SEGU-32710 format. One line per field, with one value per residue (C-alpha): residue in one letter; x, y, z. Coordinates in steps of 0.05 Angstrom, whole numbers. Each point is the difference from the previous one (the first is absolute). Layout:
# residues N
type: a;...
u: X;...
v: Y;...
w: Z;...
END
This chain:
# residues 373
type: m;k;r;k;l;f;s;v;m;v;l;a;s;f;s;s;v;a;m;a;s;s;v;s;v;g;n;v;l;a;v;d;q;t;a;g;t;a;q;q;g;a;v;f;a;v;d;q;s;s;g;a;r;s;l;f;s;d;f;g;n;g;a;q;g;v;q;g;v;d;p;s;g;v;a;w;l;p;a;e;l;l;g;l;i;p;a;s;v;l;v;t;d;s;s;g;g;s;n;e;q;g;a;l;y;q;l;d;p;a;t;g;n;r;s;l;l;s;d;f;g;n;s;g;q;g;a;v;g;e;d;p;l;g;v;l;v;i;p;v;i;s;g;v;l;n;s;g;v;v;l;v;v;d;p;f;a;g;t;n;g;q;g;a;i;f;s;v;n;a;s;g;n;r;t;v;l;t;d;f;g;d;d;s;g;f;q;g;v;y;p;d;s;m;a;f;y;p;g;l;l;g;l;l;g;a;s;v;l;v;a;d;g;s;a;g;a;s;g;q;g;v;l;f;s;v;n;p;a;t;g;t;r;s;v;i;s;d;f;g;n;s;a;q;g;w;v;d;t;n;t;g;s;t;p;v;s;v;l;v;s;p;a;e;q;i;y;v;l;v;q;e;d;s;a;g;g;g;g;e;v;v;q;v;n;p;v;t;g;a;r;n;l;v;s;a;l;s;c;t;d;s;n;g;a;s;v;s;g;v;d;p;s;s;l;a;w;l;p;d;g;s;i;g;v;a;d;s;d;a;g;t;g;g;n;g;v;v;f;a;v;n;p;g;t;g;q;c;q;v;l;s;d;f;g;n;s;s;q;g;p;l;g;s;e;p;s;g;i;a;v;a;q
u: 1049;-18;36;-29;55;4;28;71;-3;14;-50;14;46;14;48;18;-15;-66;-16;-37;-67;-36;-59;-69;-58;-40;59;9;70;26;65;35;53;43;-12;46;75;36;-67;6;-73;-44;-63;-49;-55;-62;-57;-63;-43;42;50;57;65;59;64;0;62;54;34;61;12;48;-16;-68;31;12;-6;-45;7;-70;-53;-69;-48;-26;-43;-18;21;-45;31;16;-20;67;21;26;-17;-21;-32;44;0;25;30;26;60;6;73;24;35;56;14;-58;-49;-46;-13;-56;10;-33;-13;-12;-67;25;65;1;65;12;28;9;-51;14;55;-27;70;23;-12;14;-70;-34;-20;28;-39;11;-45;-46;-56;-63;-5;-62;-14;-54;-28;-8;-52;-28;13;40;56;21;37;0;40;38;-2;43;-15;57;-20;67;14;-22;2;18;-4;-76;-7;-5;-29;47;-22;45;5;21;74;-4;5;-38;-38;-37;-76;-14;42;-39;42;-16;-59;-38;-52;-10;69;17;42;10;-34;12;-49;-40;-60;-30;-71;-25;-60;-60;12;74;0;-28;27;57;48;55;-22;56;-2;41;12;14;-34;-66;-35;38;50;-47;9;-37;-21;24;-24;56;-13;41;14;17;18;-49;-22;-65;-24;-58;-2;34;5;3;-64;-60;-48;19;-19;42;62;47;1;75;30;64;-35;20;-27;50;-34;-56;-40;-52;-46;-25;-65;41;-11;58;30;55;41;13;57;-1;75;7;-46;45;-38;-69;-35;-65;-25;-42;-43;4;-53;37;-44;-11;60;-48;30;-32;34;0;43;42;40;-27;8;-3;45;-20;-11;-44;52;3;56;4;37;65;39;-42;34;-29;-66;-16;-65;-3;-32;-57;-23;31;51;69;39;73;20;74;-6;-66;-8;42;64;-14;25;-56;-64;-41;-73;-61;-54;-72;-13;-75;0;69;11;73;35;74;18;73;38;74;19;-38;48;-57;-18;69;67;0;1;18;-26;-50;-12;-25;-50;-27;-36;27;-50
v: 1062;64;20;50;52;57;64;16;74;42;57;24;-14;22;58;-24;-59;12;-24;-67;-9;-59;-36;3;-48;22;33;-15;-26;21;-27;48;-33;61;47;8;10;-15;-22;-67;-1;19;-19;56;-2;34;24;-31;60;58;-31;31;-38;-12;-38;-67;-34;27;-59;42;18;-50;24;-35;-67;-41;44;-13;0;-5;-9;-12;-45;11;-37;6;-58;-4;-12;-72;-27;-33;4;70;51;55;12;20;25;-46;28;-37;25;-32;19;-6;-59;-43;6;49;-59;34;11;3;52;6;71;22;39;46;21;-21;-38;-57;-70;-54;-56;-41;6;-30;-8;-42;-74;-14;28;-44;5;63;55;46;61;-4;51;-12;-20;-28;-18;-53;-21;-67;-43;-55;-68;28;43;-6;66;65;3;53;-10;35;-4;3;6;-27;-57;-72;-46;36;66;-3;23;-30;15;-9;-14;36;-19;41;-17;24;-71;-12;-57;2;-2;-3;1;32;-37;-70;-45;6;44;53;31;73;49;61;-7;66;11;-37;6;-48;-24;-30;-38;-20;23;-1;-76;-28;19;43;17;46;42;17;49;-20;57;-42;-68;-20;19;50;6;49;-33;-46;-3;-64;-35;-37;-50;27;-70;-38;55;-29;54;13;59;43;53;7;74;-14;-42;44;-54;19;73;63;-5;58;23;10;-69;25;11;-41;-17;25;-5;-38;19;-35;44;-18;-21;-47;40;-8;59;0;59;-1;42;22;1;-7;60;44;-3;3;-57;-27;-33;-62;-42;-76;-51;-53;-57;16;45;51;70;69;67;41;60;27;43;66;37;68;34;41;61;-38;-2;-62;-50;-64;-64;-7;-60;-33;-59;-21;-7;1;1;65;6;44;-55;29;-32;31;3;17;34;13;55;37;67;62;-5;-73;-16;-49;-3;-45;0;-21;-34;-11;-73;12;60;-1;72;16;52;17;-20;21;36;-17;62;46;23;27;-73;-19;-23;-9;-68;-20;-69;-31;-70;-44;13;-35;21;-5;-40
w: 1132;35;62;49;8;50;-29;21;-18;62;4;70;58;71;4;69;45;35;69;0;34;30;-31;32;-10;-61;-35;-73;-13;-68;-28;-47;-43;-14;58;59;5;-65;-30;36;19;59;36;17;53;-28;44;-28;17;-23;-48;39;-8;46;-16;36;-27;-47;-35;-17;73;29;71;-8;-17;-62;-62;-59;-75;-31;54;-29;40;70;51;73;45;62;68;17;-68;-12;72;-15;53;-10;-68;-57;-72;-55;-64;-61;-40;-69;-6;72;32;-26;-75;-4;2;48;74;51;54;67;26;71;0;56;-32;-73;14;-48;5;-53;10;-62;-53;-64;-28;59;-14;74;13;-51;-73;-32;-35;-59;8;61;-4;40;73;35;72;11;68;34;-36;44;-29;-58;27;72;2;-38;-64;-38;-75;-53;-75;-50;-73;-26;48;-10;-60;-65;38;0;72;70;68;60;71;50;74;60;-12;-72;-28;-64;-33;-66;8;-74;-64;-57;-51;25;-16;66;-34;-53;-13;11;-39;45;69;35;58;52;48;51;-11;66;-27;42;72;-15;0;-65;-68;26;-56;-23;-59;-49;-58;-60;-49;-62;4;-32;-64;-42;57;36;67;48;72;32;63;36;56;59;26;-64;-50;-51;-50;-38;-42;27;-55;-68;-16;-75;0;-18;23;71;-8;-5;-44;-11;-73;7;-9;33;67;60;69;52;67;35;62;44;40;71;-34;-44;-63;-50;-36;-52;-25;-74;-27;-73;-6;-75;-10;41;65;28;33;29;64;-17;46;-10;22;42;-26;-74;-14;-31;-3;7;-8;65;-16;-57;49;-24;66;33;51;61;-45;-48;-55;-44;12;-41;13;-38;26;55;33;67;39;74;40;39;70;-26;-48;-63;-46;3;-66;-5;-65;-10;-53;11;37;6;-39;-14;70;14;40;43;-24;40;-41;23;-16;-7;-45;-31;20;10;43;10;71;-2;-55;6;-39;48;55;42;14;24;-27;-76;-32;-70;-16;50;-24;57;56;62;64;70;41
END
């Protein structure tokens, strides 16, 4: 079984604690697993126009609240969605919480201050986790969900450690939405990321899309559809099945992130981890599961120099209509970048180079991205 691993090599760090900034609507939020004080992680706010970075939350700085260990997933929680006012930023930490079984933090968008929303090692808050990675916020769905929901996917929770999705309420209490090791549908192996597919007018066919890096034919991964009310699973696309279109020639490749555009187009990021890096952005038909290659992440920077993807890990839809891609090892000094990919042409540009100090504080391993809305 393959496991998607984030590198733990420290390539850069802060020489001193930088002043934190607030988050503005339209900012790209980038989680860096080994930046910040004592390499305990950080969240940067990236200007979507210029790529300039500011430090939003330093997980090694105790003055900003509970400290982190290995923060990796991020999502924007709109105001009032769970009765939480104002809006906030949610960040998963796969090694935080009790017994290092994971944590979900809530961050104040004005200060970057952190509080613990859910401790995945605390059974008093519900079913426990093992390694929570991705976090997803889904809205109210008339007739299906009466209130907004926060979901967290854990690739090692559930029956036989085959993964589970937890639903988390405003008090941090957890229930299991779906257990990828049970018999309620096609079983998973390593579910690692999620996106919300609203369906027709946001009412019919709404589902949670889940990328699994190791299920399906030849263990090359699948894209699941999960019913947000019942947890029932079905397979949309099997990334090892050539009858559904594009298949990576590297059998060690793995889907690591899924994205739904405002026009309800589905994109999946495939990481070629066993080949030492690289990756592709692939479009998936929501009905047939057919796949088409969009971009091989052969990109250029502001000077026109070539910059290729090395270890891409996360997708987000950017305000200008491009696909944001976080890559933890590309760019100057291997400190990571955020790419912007044109979904129509596949052309790729460097939005922010985390090894370029002229764009702001240096990072070292940006792994998760979201957009403040």
